[in-house]
C-alpha positions, 0 to 999 in steps of 0.5 A: 506264085513265084515258087512251086508249092513244094519249094514254099513248104520245104523252105518254110520248114513244114516238111518232116516226113512223107510216105512217097516224097516224089509222088507228093511233090509231083501232086502238089506242084502239078495237080489239084488234089483233095487233102485232109487234116483231122483233129479230135475234140479233146478241147473246144479250140485248136492251140498253137501246137496244132498250127503247123499242119494247119498253116501247111494246109492253108498254103495248100489251099492258097495254091488251089488244093481243096482242104477237108477239115475232119473233126473226130467225133468218133475217134474223140470218143476213144482217145488217141494214145500217141505221145501219152502215158495215160488214157484220156478221160471219156467225155460226155456228149455235151462236152463233145458237142461243145468241143466240136463246135469250138474246133469248127470255129478254129478251122474257119480262121485259117481255111476258106469254107464255101462252095467253090472248087477248092473251098474247104469242107468240114466233116465229122467221122462220127457221121460214118462210124456211128453206123457200124456195130462192133460185129459189122466193123470186125467183119469189114475190117478185122482182116485188114489189120494185123496185131504185129503191125499194130504193136510195131507202132511207137504210140502203142509201144509206149502205152503198153507199159502203162496199161493201154486199153483195148479202147485205145488200141482200136484208135488207129483202125478208126483213123485208117477208116477215116482215110478210106472213107474220104478217099471213096467219097471225096477222092482225098489222096493226101493226109497232113498230120503232125509228127506224132500222128505218123503211125496212125496215118500210115495205117490209112495208107495201107488200108486204102491200098488193101481195099482199093488197090490205090496209092494215097499219101501222108505228109507230116510236119515237125512238132513245135516245142517251147523254149524248154523243149516241151511240146506245146499243148494243153496237157503240158499246161502251156497252151496258147489257144486260137479261139479268143474266148480262151486266149485273147488276141492280146495274149495271142499277140504277146505269145509271139511277141515274146518268141525266143531270139533263136526261134524268130526265123522259124516262127516267121516262116511257119506262123506268117505268110510274110514272103521268104525273101523278106524273112531272110532280111528280117532274120539278120536283125539283132538287138533292138531291131530284133524286137521290132521283128518280133512285133512284126511276127506277132502282128502277122500271126495274130492277123491270120488268127483274129483279123486285122482289126484285132491284131491292130488293137493288140499291137496298140495295147502292147505299145501303150502298156510298154510305153507307160503302163496305160490301162487297156481293155485288151489286157488279160483280166481276172475277177478277184474278191478282195474286201480288205487290204492284202500284203503284196506277196499274198496278193500276187499268189492269190491272183495266181501270178506266182505259184509260191510265195517264195517266187513272188517275194524274189520277184518283188525284191528284184524290182520286177513287180509294178502295181498301177505303174509303180515299181514295188520293191518292198515285200511288206507293201500293202495292196488296197482294194479298189475298182481295178488294179493293173499288175505288171510282172517283168517287162512283158506280163500284164494282168488287170485285176477287177476287184469284186 
């Protein structure tokens, strides 16, 4: 490695906030430590919004540090109040099990798991939390958390106005016990988290100091937002999932291929492992050359999440579609029941390409819709049923409609 790890992370834009910057910098550059990153099983896959700390952890492993991927089987039963204005729905045991398995699959795409010294391990906080009765937990930790300190957390302040439950109020205490447990069992001294998890994570630092008299640390990353400034996440309806059964490698590729111009350099630094010196040159490109840079970004990001073969298939499918409307199995598809012909406007809304008829009509009149490679500008156009229909919206959105 030509750079120190801290230089790599800092220059790539990962570092947002740290509980002790000098100490963490020294540990990352001059030692080999155990680091953990947690995710609650609120869905059966990670999404792009989760990937900033995940990619940072990937860099830590490349430099010799040992990752712990924590799946919150216990905290997922409570619900994290951070960044929310309402409580999370309680999940069934079956849903939790399915989601935990999906998260393990997601983490395995980014970290190397195994028995070597710095290979990642997976843990579930339900394994230690299930052993506590309510009385046990209060007796062991009740004196370590003060109500004023807990009320000072931004995640709590925001939820209090909307009726925060006692269940949610306990969330930060559970997460703090996670850090304490991992410190005791694995000598884990650093937690990575997104910026919205800062308060919960700091509680763990304080608990380890109280219980063990030792210093552990938290390092947070900035949150990634979409072109409208919204946090990328499933609750906002704009999630791009890591697992291919939820977002295909082609769709994943297209997400990065469609990166807004002003975010290309940032995404290259965070979501790829392209050397910084090369990124500096790529970021100078403009116009048509910038489109080629976006393809490079999309391939590199997809290769990490789905492998080289899937990235190549996605790249080839995009090239074929943009080159001439060629049908491809890699294009997103839906099954749609259609026994008789339909007007183009009704058809576009029915396949959920648009939310309203007015939006669909406007796009048709502007010449932004193609059916099987033919541009449709007549809002009275009739779509006839056949085995499959390739629909194109604008220059970059394709949907294969399988007629049933």
